[in-house]
C-alpha positions as YAML, in Angstrom:
chain: A
units: angstrom
residues:
- id: 1
  name: MET
  ca: [130.54, 85.95, 123.75]
- id: 2
  name: ILE
  ca: [129.17, 89.21, 125.07]
- id: 3
  name: SER
  ca: [125.68, 89.79, 126.30]
- id: 4
  name: PHE
  ca: [123.72, 92.52, 127.88]
- id: 5
  name: LEU
  ca: [120.06, 93.04, 128.69]
- id: 6
  name: SER
  ca: [117.85, 94.88, 126.26]
- id: 7
  name: GLY
  ca: [117.08, 98.41, 127.48]
- id: 8
  name: CYS
  ca: [120.65, 98.71, 128.62]
- id: 9
  name: SER
  ca: [120.56, 102.02, 130.31]
- id: 10
  name: HIS
  ca: [118.10, 103.17, 132.94]
- id: 11
  name: LEU
  ca: [117.99, 105.76, 135.69]
- id: 12
  name: THR
  ca: [117.99, 104.88, 139.35]
- id: 13
  name: GLY
  ca: [117.66, 108.01, 141.41]
- id: 14
  name: LYS
  ca: [120.52, 110.32, 140.42]
- id: 15
  name: HIS
  ca: [122.52, 107.48, 138.96]
- id: 16
  name: ARG
  ca: [122.16, 105.65, 135.71]
- id: 17
  name: LEU
  ca: [121.59, 101.93, 135.97]
- id: 18
  name: VAL
  ca: [123.20, 100.05, 133.09]
- id: 19
  name: LEU
  ca: [121.76, 96.56, 132.93]
- id: 20
  name: TRP
  ca: [123.82, 93.58, 131.80]
- id: 21
  name: ASP
  ca: [123.51, 89.83, 131.45]
- id: 22
  name: GLY
  ca: [127.02, 89.09, 130.09]
- id: 23
  name: LEU
  ca: [130.44, 90.81, 128.95]
- id: 24
  name: GLY
  ca: [132.32, 93.47, 126.94]
- id: 25
  name: ILE
  ca: [135.80, 95.21, 126.26]
- id: 26
  name: PRO
  ca: [137.71, 98.81, 125.71]
- id: 27
  name: SER
  ca: [140.67, 100.95, 124.15]
- id: 28
  name: ALA
  ca: [143.15, 103.53, 125.42]
- id: 29
  name: GLU
  ca: [142.08, 106.31, 127.61]
- id: 30
  name: GLY
  ca: [144.21, 108.99, 129.08]
- id: 31
  name: LYS
  ca: [147.94, 109.49, 129.09]
- id: 32
  name: ALA
  ca: [150.12, 110.06, 126.08]
- id: 33
  name: GLY
  ca: [152.69, 107.44, 125.27]
- id: 34
  name: ARG
  ca: [152.36, 103.97, 123.80]
- id: 35
  name: PRO
  ca: [148.95, 103.69, 122.15]
- id: 36
  name: SER
  ca: [146.64, 101.34, 124.07]
- id: 37
  name: ARG
  ca: [145.55, 98.11, 122.48]
- id: 38
  name: ALA
  ca: [142.56, 95.85, 122.81]
- id: 39
  name: LEU
  ca: [142.60, 92.09, 123.33]
- id: 40
  name: THR
  ca: [141.10, 89.94, 120.62]
- id: 41
  name: PHE
  ca: [138.37, 87.50, 121.73]
- id: 42
  name: ASP
  ca: [140.85, 84.60, 121.75]
- id: 43
  name: GLN
  ca: [143.37, 86.64, 123.73]
- id: 44
  name: ALA
  ca: [140.68, 87.70, 126.21]
- id: 45
  name: ASN
  ca: [139.71, 84.07, 126.83]
- id: 46
  name: ALA
  ca: [143.40, 83.14, 127.30]
- id: 47
  name: VAL
  ca: [143.80, 85.95, 129.82]
- id: 48
  name: LEU
  ca: [140.67, 84.89, 131.70]
- id: 49
  name: GLU
  ca: [141.92, 81.31, 131.83]
- id: 50
  name: GLN
  ca: [145.39, 82.21, 133.10]
- id: 51
  name: ALA
  ca: [143.97, 84.66, 135.63]
- id: 52
  name: LYS
  ca: [142.20, 81.85, 137.49]
- id: 53
  name: SER
  ca: [145.36, 81.04, 139.44]
- id: 54
  name: SER
  ca: [146.07, 84.67, 140.27]
- id: 55
  name: ARG
  ca: [145.01, 86.79, 143.22]
- id: 56
  name: LEU
  ca: [144.01, 89.27, 140.56]
- id: 57
  name: HIS
  ca: [141.45, 86.92, 139.05]
- id: 58
  name: ALA
  ca: [138.27, 88.74, 140.07]
- id: 59
  name: TYR
  ca: [139.88, 92.10, 139.28]
- id: 60
  name: VAL
  ca: [140.62, 90.98, 135.71]
- id: 61
  name: VAL
  ca: [137.18, 89.50, 135.22]
- id: 62
  name: ILE
  ca: [135.37, 92.57, 136.53]
- id: 63
  name: SER
  ca: [137.55, 94.96, 134.52]
- id: 64
  name: LEU
  ca: [137.18, 92.99, 131.31]
- id: 65
  name: MET
  ca: [133.46, 92.30, 131.67]
- id: 66
  name: THR
  ca: [132.21, 95.69, 132.84]
- id: 67
  name: GLY
  ca: [134.79, 98.11, 131.38]
- id: 68
  name: ILE
  ca: [135.32, 99.99, 134.68]
- id: 69
  name: ARG
  ca: [138.48, 102.08, 134.98]
- id: 70
  name: THR
  ca: [141.41, 100.69, 136.93]
- id: 71
  name: GLU
  ca: [141.10, 103.62, 139.35]
- id: 72
  name: GLU
  ca: [137.45, 102.68, 139.90]
- id: 73
  name: ALA
  ca: [138.20, 99.01, 140.45]
- id: 74
  name: ARG
  ca: [140.85, 99.75, 143.08]
- id: 75
  name: ALA
  ca: [138.41, 101.97, 144.96]
- id: 76
  name: LEU
  ca: [135.46, 99.62, 144.82]
- id: 77
  name: ARG
  ca: [133.93, 98.74, 148.19]
- id: 78
  name: TRP
  ca: [131.78, 95.81, 149.22]
- id: 79
  name: GLU
  ca: [129.00, 98.17, 150.21]
- id: 80
  name: HIS
  ca: [128.80, 99.08, 146.54]
- id: 81
  name: VAL
  ca: [128.43, 95.50, 145.32]
- id: 82
  name: VAL
  ca: [124.71, 94.89, 145.49]
- id: 83
  name: ALA
  ca: [122.23, 92.07, 144.95]
- id: 84
  name: TRP
  ca: [118.67, 92.39, 143.67]
- id: 85
  name: ASP
  ca: [116.33, 91.24, 146.41]
- id: 86
  name: ALA
  ca: [113.35, 90.10, 144.31]
- id: 87
  name: LYS
  ca: [111.11, 89.70, 147.37]
- id: 88
  name: ARG
  ca: [111.74, 93.25, 148.63]
- id: 89
  name: LYS
  ca: [112.24, 94.63, 145.16]
- id: 90
  name: VAL
  ca: [115.36, 96.53, 146.13]
- id: 91
  name: TRP
  ca: [119.13, 96.43, 145.60]
- id: 92
  name: ARG
  ca: [120.95, 95.44, 148.82]
- id: 93
  name: PRO
  ca: [124.70, 95.23, 149.59]
- id: 94
  name: VAL
  ca: [125.98, 91.62, 149.31]
- id: 95
  name: SER
  ca: [127.43, 92.07, 152.81]
- id: 96
  name: GLU
  ca: [123.79, 91.96, 153.99]
- id: 97
  name: ALA
  ca: [122.01, 90.06, 151.24]
- id: 98
  name: GLY
  ca: [124.66, 87.46, 150.44]
- id: 99
  name: PHE
  ca: [125.21, 85.90, 147.02]
- id: 100
  name: ARG
  ca: [122.12, 83.68, 146.90]
- id: 101
  name: HIS
  ca: [120.43, 85.92, 144.33]
- id: 102
  name: LYS
  ca: [120.19, 86.00, 140.55]
- id: 103
  name: ARG
  ca: [121.15, 89.57, 139.79]
- id: 104
  name: PHE
  ca: [124.07, 91.64, 141.00]
- id: 105
  name: ALA
  ca: [125.36, 95.15, 140.26]
- id: 106
  name: LEU
  ca: [128.17, 97.56, 141.01]
- id: 107
  name: TYR
  ca: [127.75, 101.13, 142.20]
- id: 108
  name: VAL
  ca: [130.65, 102.73, 140.37]
- id: 109
  name: TRP
  ca: [130.64, 105.87, 142.52]
- id: 110
  name: ARG
  ca: [134.26, 106.14, 143.69]
- id: 111
  name: SER
  ca: [137.84, 106.10, 142.38]
- id: 112
  name: VAL
  ca: [141.29, 106.47, 143.80]
- id: 113
  name: ARG
  ca: [141.43, 110.04, 142.52]
- id: 114
  name: LYS
  ca: [141.70, 112.95, 144.90]
- id: 115
  name: HIS
  ca: [138.73, 113.08, 147.31]
- id: 116
  name: GLY
  ca: [137.61, 109.70, 146.00]
- id: 117
  name: ASP
  ca: [135.65, 111.22, 143.11]
- id: 118
  name: THR
  ca: [135.07, 109.44, 139.78]
- id: 119
  name: LYS
  ca: [136.63, 111.03, 136.71]
- id: 120
  name: THR
  ca: [133.48, 113.03, 135.89]
- id: 121
  name: GLU
  ca: [129.98, 113.28, 137.35]
- id: 122
  name: LYS
  ca: [128.73, 111.20, 134.38]
- id: 123
  name: SER
  ca: [131.15, 108.49, 135.39]
- id: 124
  name: ARG
  ca: [128.99, 107.71, 138.43]
- id: 125
  name: ARG
  ca: [126.95, 104.81, 137.19]
- id: 126
  name: THR
  ca: [125.39, 101.50, 138.27]
- id: 127
  name: LEU
  ca: [126.37, 98.43, 136.23]
- id: 128
  name: GLU
  ca: [124.58, 95.13, 136.42]
- id: 129
  name: LEU
  ca: [127.10, 92.33, 136.48]
- id: 130
  name: PRO
  ca: [127.46, 89.60, 133.86]
- id: 131
  name: GLU
  ca: [126.96, 86.13, 135.36]
- id: 132
  name: ARG
  ca: [130.62, 85.19, 135.15]
- id: 133
  name: ALA
  ca: [131.64, 88.41, 136.83]
- id: 134
  name: ALA
  ca: [129.16, 87.78, 139.67]
- id: 135
  name: GLU
  ca: [130.56, 84.23, 140.11]
- id: 136
  name: ALA
  ca: [134.09, 85.55, 140.23]
- id: 137
  name: LEU
  ca: [133.20, 88.11, 142.87]
- id: 138
  name: LYS
  ca: [131.39, 85.51, 144.94]
- id: 139
  name: ALA
  ca: [134.50, 83.26, 145.02]
- id: 140
  name: HIS
  ca: [136.69, 86.32, 145.68]
- id: 141
  name: HIS
  ca: [134.50, 87.30, 148.65]
- id: 142
  name: ALA
  ca: [134.92, 83.86, 150.17]
- id: 143
  name: ARG
  ca: [138.71, 83.92, 149.66]
- id: 144
  name: GLN
  ca: [138.93, 87.38, 151.19]
- id: 145
  name: ALA
  ca: [137.03, 86.26, 154.28]
- id: 146
  name: ALA
  ca: [139.56, 83.46, 154.79]
- id: 147
  name: GLN
  ca: [142.37, 85.91, 154.19]
- id: 148
  name: LYS
  ca: [140.92, 88.25, 156.82]
- id: 149
  name: LEU
  ca: [140.87, 85.47, 159.40]
- id: 150
  name: LYS
  ca: [144.49, 84.55, 158.59]
- id: 151
  name: ALA
  ca: [145.59, 88.18, 158.92]
- id: 152
  name: GLY
  ca: [143.97, 88.53, 162.36]
- id: 153
  name: GLU
  ca: [144.70, 91.82, 164.08]
- id: 154
  name: SER
  ca: [146.87, 93.02, 161.18]
- id: 155
  name: TRP
  ca: [143.78, 93.20, 158.96]
- id: 156
  name: GLN
  ca: [142.73, 96.75, 158.08]
- id: 157
  name: ASN
  ca: [139.00, 96.88, 157.49]
- id: 158
  name: ASN
  ca: [138.68, 99.35, 154.61]
- id: 159
  name: ASP
  ca: [135.74, 97.39, 153.06]
- id: 160
  name: LEU
  ca: [137.76, 97.24, 149.78]
- id: 161
  name: VAL
  ca: [136.79, 94.60, 147.25]
- id: 162
  name: PHE
  ca: [140.32, 94.48, 145.89]
- id: 163
  name: CYS
  ca: [143.07, 94.87, 148.49]
- id: 164
  name: SER
  ca: [146.33, 93.52, 149.83]
- id: 165
  name: PRO
  ca: [146.50, 90.41, 152.08]
- id: 166
  name: THR
  ca: [146.09, 92.75, 155.08]
- id: 167
  name: GLY
  ca: [143.20, 94.80, 153.66]
- id: 168
  name: THR
  ca: [145.17, 97.81, 152.57]
- id: 169
  name: PRO
  ca: [144.60, 99.50, 149.11]
- id: 170
  name: LEU
  ca: [146.26, 97.86, 146.13]
- id: 171
  name: ASP
  ca: [149.36, 99.55, 144.75]
- id: 172
  name: ALA
  ca: [148.92, 100.39, 141.04]
- id: 173
  name: ALA
  ca: [152.44, 99.22, 140.22]
- id: 174
  name: ASN
  ca: [151.83, 95.86, 141.89]
- id: 175
  name: VAL
  ca: [148.59, 95.46, 139.93]
- id: 176
  name: ARG
  ca: [150.46, 96.13, 136.68]
- id: 177
  name: ARG
  ca: [153.14, 93.56, 137.50]
- id: 178
  name: ALA
  ca: [150.59, 90.93, 138.45]
- id: 179
  name: PHE
  ca: [148.63, 91.57, 135.28]
- id: 180
  name: ARG
  ca: [151.75, 91.26, 133.09]
- id: 181
  name: LEU
  ca: [152.47, 87.90, 134.68]
- id: 182
  name: ILE
  ca: [149.01, 86.79, 133.64]
- id: 183
  name: THR
  ca: [149.48, 87.99, 130.03]
- id: 184
  name: LYS
  ca: [152.84, 86.29, 129.94]
- id: 185
  name: LYS
  ca: [151.27, 83.00, 130.96]
- id: 186
  name: ALA
  ca: [148.54, 83.56, 128.37]
- id: 187
  name: LYS
  ca: [151.34, 83.75, 125.76]
- id: 188
  name: ILE
  ca: [150.45, 87.20, 124.52]
- id: 189
  name: GLY
  ca: [153.51, 88.97, 125.86]
- id: 190
  name: GLU
  ca: [154.16, 91.22, 128.86]
- id: 191
  name: LYS
  ca: [153.61, 94.63, 127.29]
- id: 192
  name: TRP
  ca: [149.97, 94.87, 128.41]
- id: 193
  name: THR
  ca: [148.48, 97.10, 131.11]
- id: 194
  name: PRO
  ca: [145.29, 96.68, 133.17]
- id: 195
  name: ARG
  ca: [143.69, 99.74, 131.52]
- id: 196
  name: GLU
  ca: [143.70, 97.83, 128.25]
- id: 197
  name: LEU
  ca: [141.05, 95.53, 129.71]
- id: 198
  name: ARG
  ca: [138.76, 98.52, 129.44]
- id: 199
  name: HIS
  ca: [139.83, 99.07, 125.84]
- id: 200
  name: SER
  ca: [139.19, 95.43, 125.11]
- id: 201
  name: PHE
  ca: [135.69, 95.78, 126.64]
- id: 202
  name: VAL
  ca: [134.82, 98.56, 124.18]
- id: 203
  name: SER
  ca: [136.25, 96.61, 121.24]
- id: 204
  name: ILE
  ca: [134.23, 93.46, 122.06]
- id: 205
  name: MET
  ca: [131.06, 95.45, 122.64]
- id: 206
  name: SER
  ca: [131.41, 97.21, 119.33]
- id: 207
  name: ASP
  ca: [132.20, 93.98, 117.45]
- id: 208
  name: SER
  ca: [129.06, 92.46, 119.03]
- id: 209
  name: GLY
  ca: [126.89, 95.23, 117.56]
- id: 210
  name: VAL
  ca: [126.24, 97.15, 120.77]
- id: 211
  name: PRO
  ca: [125.13, 100.75, 119.93]
- id: 212
  name: ILE
  ca: [127.69, 103.47, 120.70]
- id: 213
  name: GLU
  ca: [125.16, 105.18, 122.99]
- id: 214
  name: ASN
  ca: [125.11, 102.10, 125.20]
- id: 215
  name: ILE
  ca: [128.84, 101.75, 125.15]
- id: 216
  name: ALA
  ca: [129.21, 105.41, 126.24]
- id: 217
  name: ASP
  ca: [126.79, 104.78, 129.16]
- id: 218
  name: LEU
  ca: [128.67, 101.64, 130.22]
- id: 219
  name: CYS
  ca: [132.02, 103.44, 130.14]
- id: 220
  name: GLY
  ca: [130.74, 106.44, 132.03]
- id: 221
  name: HIS
  ca: [131.43, 108.91, 129.20]
- id: 222
  name: SER
  ca: [129.67, 112.26, 129.08]
- id: 223
  name: SER
  ca: [128.78, 111.78, 125.42]
- id: 224
  name: THR
  ca: [129.25, 109.43, 122.47]
- id: 225
  name: ALA
  ca: [131.73, 112.00, 121.12]
- id: 226
  name: VAL
  ca: [134.07, 111.11, 124.01]
- id: 227
  name: THR
  ca: [133.72, 107.40, 123.29]
- id: 228
  name: GLU
  ca: [134.37, 107.93, 119.58]
- id: 229
  name: GLU
  ca: [137.49, 110.08, 120.28]
- id: 230
  name: VAL
  ca: [139.04, 107.83, 122.95]
- id: 231
  name: TYR
  ca: [138.12, 104.50, 121.43]
- id: 232
  name: ARG
  ca: [138.06, 105.28, 117.70]
- id: 233
  name: HIS
  ca: [140.39, 102.36, 116.92]
- id: 234
  name: GLN
  ca: [138.15, 99.94, 118.82]
- id: 235
  name: LEU
  ca: [134.83, 100.97, 117.34]
- id: 236
  name: LYS
  ca: [133.41, 99.52, 114.16]
- id: 237
  name: PRO
  ca: [132.74, 102.10, 111.44]
- id: 238
  name: VAL
  ca: [129.12, 100.99, 111.37]
- id: 239
  name: ILE
  ca: [127.60, 99.91, 114.69]
- id: 240
  name: THR
  ca: [124.49, 97.73, 114.47]
- id: 241
  name: LYS
  ca: [121.89, 96.84, 117.03]
- id: 242
  name: GLY
  ca: [123.26, 94.92, 119.99]
- id: 243
  name: ALA
  ca: [121.60, 92.28, 122.17]
- id: 244
  name: GLU
  ca: [122.82, 89.49, 124.39]
- id: 245
  name: ALA
  ca: [126.31, 90.92, 123.83]
- id: 246
  name: ILE
  ca: [128.18, 89.44, 126.81]
- id: 247
  name: ASN
  ca: [126.87, 86.02, 127.68]
- id: 248
  name: SER
  ca: [126.73, 85.09, 124.00]
- id: 249
  name: VAL
  ca: [130.45, 85.82, 123.62]
- id: 250
  name: PHE
  ca: [131.89, 84.40, 126.82]
- id: 251
  name: GLY
  ca: [129.19, 81.86, 127.68]
- id: 252
  name: ARG
  ca: [126.33, 82.04, 130.12]
- id: 253
  name: GLY
  ca: [126.89, 80.79, 133.60]
- id: 254
  name: LYS
  ca: [130.33, 79.29, 133.01]
- id: 255
  name: SER
  ca: [132.76, 79.38, 135.85]
- id: 256
  name: ALA
  ca: [135.10, 82.35, 135.60]
...
């Protein structure tokens, strides 16, 4: 159940706007060691279900349904979560526009790397959110507001979408532990890492017939050659035309 809008990649100023209406999944990127794996569709659904009771719920949904890197997710700010204001015909931060809109997107312009830069210049991209991802972020925003009130003066206002109970940046090791608890509850074992949500994204996209050019844009790769090299085990040998990739796989408008 994956679905994205036709005409999936556009330009918005300097930054590419990749339009979506649903979900996708990836494969191992980066360090040597145990080869990364991708969740099957059934495993992905089990993880999404078990994540509902976790503080990491929205993190998992966003990672699985947009394919952003873990370093990008941990650096995401609310000012970079935007809603399409149909009346003004402009994207506006949800902190101003609220969530009473039909379309939402992420400005993936930062990471937790040195100086806050994304992995490459091509990695800077704008991704329209699938409906379930937008719903998860809306619920997460409300929970975080309550958390902020509870924390009181100890709250550190870093504008981070994903943060600790006091607003500080998430620790990568804590994210890994929380994610493994989710996969354990999903009965798929504990030897999974958050970066494999990105691998799963690529796999599901490919299985749904999304062209490799679109997958490369969504993942922020400089070329399809990078996508083919990094995710060769997740890509189908022959990739056919893709449409309505995300919503059709995970369901349109269902609660995440």
